[in-house]
N, C-alpha and C positions, 0 to 999 in steps of 0.2 A: 798812470804809470807812475813806479819810482824805481830807476833802473839801479842796478847791482853797480856799474860802474857808471862816474861821472863825463859821457864821451862828447865829444864831437861827432856827430854820424856823418855830417859830411865831407868831414876828412878820411874817412875809411875805404879801402879798396871794394867794390860792389861787384859782385855775383847774379846774374838773373836767371830765373827759373820758375816754371808755372807751379810748381809744387816741391815744398821744402819738408822733409819729412826726419824728425830728431829721434835717432833711435834705431839701432839694426836688429830687433828681436821678431817674434812669431806677429807680432800686429804691427810692425813698422815696415815687416818685409814683404807682409801679405798685401798691405795699402800700397805699397811700391808697385807691386808688380799687377796690380789691376789699374794702377793710375798712369804706368806707362803708356798705354793706348790713347790717353787725353792729352798728352803735353810731357816737357821737360820735367824728371824729377832728380831732387838730390837728396841724398841719404848722408845725415850728418851722424857719426858717431866718437866717442871720444876716446875710445880704442880701437882695437881689431872689430872687425862686424860679429866675431863671435863670444864675445866678454861680456855678454847679458846673462840674464837669468834664463832663455831657453834654453840654450846649451846645459844646463844644471838639471833641466827635470827630467825626473827619473819616471814618475808612475804611469804617466799615459795620458791620453784624452779621451774625455767621458763624452760619447754620443751615442744616441737610440741605435743601434746596427743591428739587434737583433729583433725578429717580428715577434708580434703581441702571438700569444699573452706573456712570453716570456720579458719584453719590454715593450715601452711607450714611452713617447713625449710626455704625456700625462704626469708619468710616475715619475721622470726624471725631473719635472716641474717641481713637484710637489716634493722629491728628495732634495732639492737645492733651495726651494722655499724653509723647508722645514731646518735645514743647515743656518738659514740666515736669521732664525730666530725674531721671526715675524716683521723684519725690513728689508728684505728681498723685495723689488718694486715687480709683481707680478706679470706686468708687461713688457721687462727685460727679460725676463726668465724664460717668457715665453719665446721672445726671438731666439734667445740662446739655444732652447732644446730642439724648437723646430729646424732651423737653420744650419744647426750642426753638422747631423749626418750629410749633407751635401759638402760643407766646409772639408769634413774628413775626404770625401769622395775626390774633390779638386785638388788638395794636399798630395792624396797619391798619384793623382794624374801629373802631378809637378815632379813627379821622382822620388817620392819619400816611401820608403818602402817598410810596413810597419811585418809584424810577425802574425804567422797565418798556420792555421791547422792544416793537416796531412792533403786535406781536399780543396786545400784554397784558401777556404773561407778566413776573414781574419780573429783572430785568438783575441777573445775577450775576458778579462779580468774584472773583477771586484774590489772596491775600496772600502774604507769606513763612511758608512749613512749612507751607501748606496745599496738599494734592495734588488740589483739586479745586476750580473756582469755587463759592464759596456764601457770598460775602460781598455781603449786599444792602445798598443804599447811598441816600440821596437828595440832587437836587441834585447830584449828580455828587458833592462831597468835602463836604456840609454835612449828615452824616445825625445829627448829634447835636443842630444845631439843629431840624432837623424834628421830632425826639422829644420833644426837650425843648418844642417849640411845641406837641404835643398832647395833652402830659400834663398841660401846665400850665393851657391850657385848658380842659381837663375837672375839674382841681383845682377851678379859683375857681367854676366852673358848679356844682360839686357843693353842695346844699343844709347837710349836716351834715358838711362838711370845712370846717375854719378854717384859713386859711394864714395865717401870721403872719410878715411879712419883717421882716428888722433887728433879729431875737431870736438871742441869742449865750448859746447854753447852757453852762452854767458846770461843772454837775456832774449827776450822776444821785442821785437821793434814794433811799438804801438803808437802812431800816429793819427787825429782825428778821430780817435775812437774806434781804431779798425787796425789788427796785425798785419802789418805789409814784410813779414820776415822776422831774421832773426842773426845777433851779434855771435860768432863765434870765433873762436882763440884757436889759430889752426896749429900743424904738428911743428912751425916753427915758432910761436910764441906768440904771432901778429894776428891782431884784430881785424875781422874781416866780416863785410855788411852782406849777408845773404837777399837778395829781394825775391818775394813768391806771391802769387795770388792765393796762392791757400798754406798756411803753416801747420802741422801736422807733430803735434809731440806724441811719443810712443817711448820713455826713457824710463819703463818700469818703476820698480818702486824704493822702499829708504831700509832696505838690509844695513847699510855702513852705518846708521844711527843706532845701534845695537852693538852690544860687549858682543854677543853669541849671536850668529846668523846661518843661515844656508846660502845667502846669496854671496854673490861674486863683492868686493870692494868698491866695485865700480857704481853700482847703484846709493847713490847719497843724496835722491831726491831732488834731484835737480829740476827734472819739468814741472813737479808742483809748487816749488819756490817760485821758478820764474814764472809761470801761469799767475799766481796770487801776486807777486810785482806786477804784472802786466796788468791787474784789476781783473783776473777772473775768479770764478768762485769754487773754492772745495767743498768737498761734502765726505759724512762720516769716516773723519780723520782720526774719529778714537778707536778704531778697529782693525789692531795691526794681529796678524795670525801668528800664533807660536806654532811650528811643526813640534807633535809632542816625541816625535824618535829621531834626533839627530846623533850619529856615531859620537858616543863619549870621550871617545881618543881622539889624539890630532889637533890641528888647530881649531880656533874658534871662528874664526872668517876666513874664509866662508867654512862652516862647519859641514862634514860628511855627510850625507840626510839616507836615512833608512826608510826607503820609500814606506806609503801608506799600503801598497801591494801587499808588501810581505807580510801584513798583519791580515790583508783579504785573503791571504793564501792561507791562514790557518796558525800563523805563529800567536805566542800567549808571551803577555807581560808578566813579569815576575818580580817582587818587591827582592830588598837586601836578604831575606830570609827563605828566599826562595818560595814567597805562596804567589800564586796567582792575584791578583786586585780587582779587577776591573771591573768584575760582577758584583762588587760591592758599591762602586759609582755609578753606575748606567746599565740596565737591562741589555744594552747591544754590547755590552762589557768591550774587548778589543775594538768593534766598531762602530763604535759613539762619535759623536762628531769629536772633530779635533781639539774643539776648545775643551772640551771635558776631559777629554784625555791627557791633555797636555797639563792641566790642575790635579788633575789625579797622581799624574808622575811628580809632578812638585810636591804633592803634599806627602807622598810616600818616600820620596827623598828627604825630606824636613825630618819626617820621623824617624830618621834610619841614621847611620855614621857613614853612610855613602854619597859619592856626588853622582849617581845614576841608579836607575833600576835595569835589569835585563828585558831583551826580549827572545824569547826561546822556538827556534826553529831545528830543534836536534831531533824531531820527529822524521825528517827528512836527510836522506845519505847527500854527501859532499856532489855529486854528478847531478842531483837532482836541483839544489841551490846552485851550482853552480850554471845550469844550463838555464835556467827561470832568471837568475840575478845574478849576473856574473859580475857587472861590476860591483856589486854589492860585496861578493863573495871574496873577489880578488881585493877589495882594498880593506876589508876585516883580518883574511890572511895576512896582509902585508904588513899588519899593526899588531900581529900573534894571536888573533882571534879567528877560531876554526867554526864556523857557525852550525855545523855538524854535529859538533862535540861539544860545545860549550855556548850558554845564550851571548845575546850581542849586546854591551853597556852601551846604554841610549840616554839621554837628556833630552829637556827642552829646548829651542832654540828659534829665534825670530825667522819666520819664514813670508809673510805675504800680506800685502796692503790692501784690504777690502775699499778702503777710502781712496780718495784723491781729488781730481781736477773734474767739479760736475758737468756732464756733459747731457745732451739729448741720446734719443735712441741711433743716432747716425753721427754720434762724435763731435757735434757743435758745441761750443762753450757759448757760456755769455757776453764774450769778444768777438768780435764779429773778423772773420778770417782765420781764428783759431780753434784748430779742431784737437781730440785727444782721443787715443785708444789705448789697449791693452791696462796692462796694472797701474799707470799711472792718472788713468781716468778712473771714474766712477758714476755708473750708468744705475746704480742701484741695484745691479743683478746681483751681486753677494751679498745684501744686507750687512747683519753682524759678524757673518761668519762663512767664509768661502767652503762649498763641497769641492771636496777631494777632487782633482784631475778638473775641475773647471775652467782653471786659468789659462793653459795655452787653449782650450775651446775659446772663452773670450775671446783670446787674442787675435784668433783666426776669424770668428764671427763679425767682431765689431769693429775689426782692422779693415776688414771688407765693407762692411756697413757705412765706415766713415769717407769712402770714395765717393759715394753720392753727393754728400755735402760739402766734399772738395771740388767735385766737379762744378756743383752749384757758384761756389765761389771764384771759379775760374770762368763760367758762363758772366758774370753779374759784375767780374772785374776784367771785363775786355780790353780795356783801355791802358796803353802802357801806366807802369807804377812809377810815381813822381819820384824825382830825386828826394834823399833825405833832409828834411829840415829842421829837424830835432837838433838841437844843439847843448852839452852839457857846458860845465867849466873847466873841465880839462884837468880836476885838481889831481893831483898826485895822492896814493894813500899810502900808509906804513906796510913794508914789507917786512915779515918775520921769517927768521930761521925756520926750516925744514924742521928741527927739533920743536922748536916752541909750538908750532900747527900742528905736529902730531900729537904734543901732551894735551893740547886744549881737544884735540879729537878724543881721544882717550878718556878725558874728562868726560867730555859729552856720552860717548857711548855706556860708559859707566853709569850716568845718571840716569840716560834710560830705562836700562836693565834694571836696575833697583827701583827706581820711580813710577817708570810706565811701563812696567814688563807684565808677565802674566795676572797678578795680583797687585792692586791700585788702591791709594788711599789719600785723602785729604792730606795728610800730613808730607805724605811721599810726592806727591803731584806738587804741591807749593814750595817741599823743598827743589824739585829738579827746577822749575821754573824760575827760583833764585838765581841757581845756575846756570840755565840758560840767556838770561838776561844781563848778566855778568859775562858771559862768552860772546854776548851780542856786541855789549858795550866795547869791548877789546878786538871783536876780529869777524864783526858785522857789516865793515865796508872795507873790502878786501881791494890788495895791487891786482893788477892782471896778470895772474898765476894760478894755474889749474889749482893746487893745493889749497890755495886761499879761498878761491870762488868756491870748490867745493866743500871749504870747513863753513863757509857763511852760507852756504843751502842747507847744509845739515842743521844749523842752527835756526834757520827759518823754517825746515822743515818740523824740526823736533818742538821745536815751539808752539806750533800748530797741532802739533797732536795733542800736547798736553794740556792746551786751552780749551780744544774738545772733551779731554778726558774730565776735566775739571769740572765742565759743565753737566755733563751727564752723570747724574746723582741716582744711579742705577745700576746693576750688572745685567749685561745683554751679550751674548755669544761671546766673542773674541775679547770683549770689555768686561773685565770682574774687577768690582771694587768692595772689599771686606768691609766698608765702612756704611756700604749701600747694597747689600749682597744678593738682595729679591729682585726679579723683573717687575717692572711696573708699566699696566697698560698705558697709564700716562702720558711714559717714555718713549712709545710706540710712534717714534719718527725721526727723520734723519734729521743732523743738526748740520746746517748751510755755513759756513766761516766765509766772509766777505770784506772788502774796505781795506785798510792799513794797519801795518803793525799799531801805531800808536791809537788807533780807532776801529779795534774789530769788533764785527756785528755778527754774532751768533742766532743764526735763525732756523727756528722748528717748522721742517717741511713733510709736509703727509704722506706716506706712502702712497703709490700710484699704481 
């Protein structure tokens, strides 16, 4: 383990729990609510409980809830694997699609309210690359907000769950080859050591690494960076998904998302000349996989004088649009766009991380006592490109599967956790002004957007790597302050993504290289990253 801060752990105040969960989205809270039956649980989240990605999810959750022949787990599995471009592990996908419907029913039992038909049946919609209507949604286009509300309320009510907001986790505590907890910076800026029999990271994705993203700013890749420093293996880091249709007006981080469900309900994409263009790029046109649609939009933008294309929903009345997509409609109107009378300007934005901390099907990593679930984890389920609305489903299914591995950790480590023995040198680190840290962050985001974005090549990736190495030399060893720690994690994650993207010399799913534009059978394997920064090992691993 190479800690971010050179601390003498024996000098830190200590708090003890059976289970420690880092992150408060759908995966972390689902896991917490199940674990509470087995022991004490602490949930650490670096801002308020609802400030992660779950809150922002619009489209819904994919699950087979319609009877055959309308839908089936086999069809959902096929759609998922097709979107994954040959890298989705069938064993993981089978678990996702077969356990998903029960997880939805449990979520409803926990108080989540999804939209229903007049007869009480769940309303199901369709999104790109799905061959059936299988997406459940809430309040039209506020699914994530409803899921977060229901889980957060239960977590705050549970007597054996302690939710600690405004706690930034700095590093996992690994001693004698085993993760024994984590070091956190509390809301007062004090370092605290949390000891636990099982530590679960559910810290979400890496949106803050990019100049334009649909993710909230808190997603700085903390869990992945901490796991790598702790000796955990990472996988599929080159596969970063860009959503095709982010609202082209307003701020860049986060960019307001125009849900894929809008195209699922019949909206058409038009270029600057007002022409429908997607049939030229894919037989499924607007319902093609996300990576195809995103690159098609980027090509149309480059071929025009505009910074966006448009999404035409004008075949619907204002009342129809407001009823089905109330948040999208009201946001567009607030920016002067009435979707009933004029097309919505859209362009791609970073959206989701398919790769992350490599786990087995129960969330266990190669580091004993350390588990991961949700977007920061990589079971291999998404392969090279995530199927729409499979993200919250993955958080539910694998968040709850992680419980069994965490309980095993508890059983196998029933003895009291020994006091910390690891001691650093306590060296002070340079503390940079906030403006300097922000400028460095902006340089990183710009470099990643240009060099490791929708379209990549050797020259752009090498240039990005040089920029990241320079940033690491200056900011890679931070002072114990949130902004500095987040920047160091961003540099670490960006470097790992870039190294993986350089290694994969083909185009597959969300990873597109103009210098290697073809998909190659010889590259149909995962890339696993291990070791240390100065001795990174990239290993091909077969799809299982």
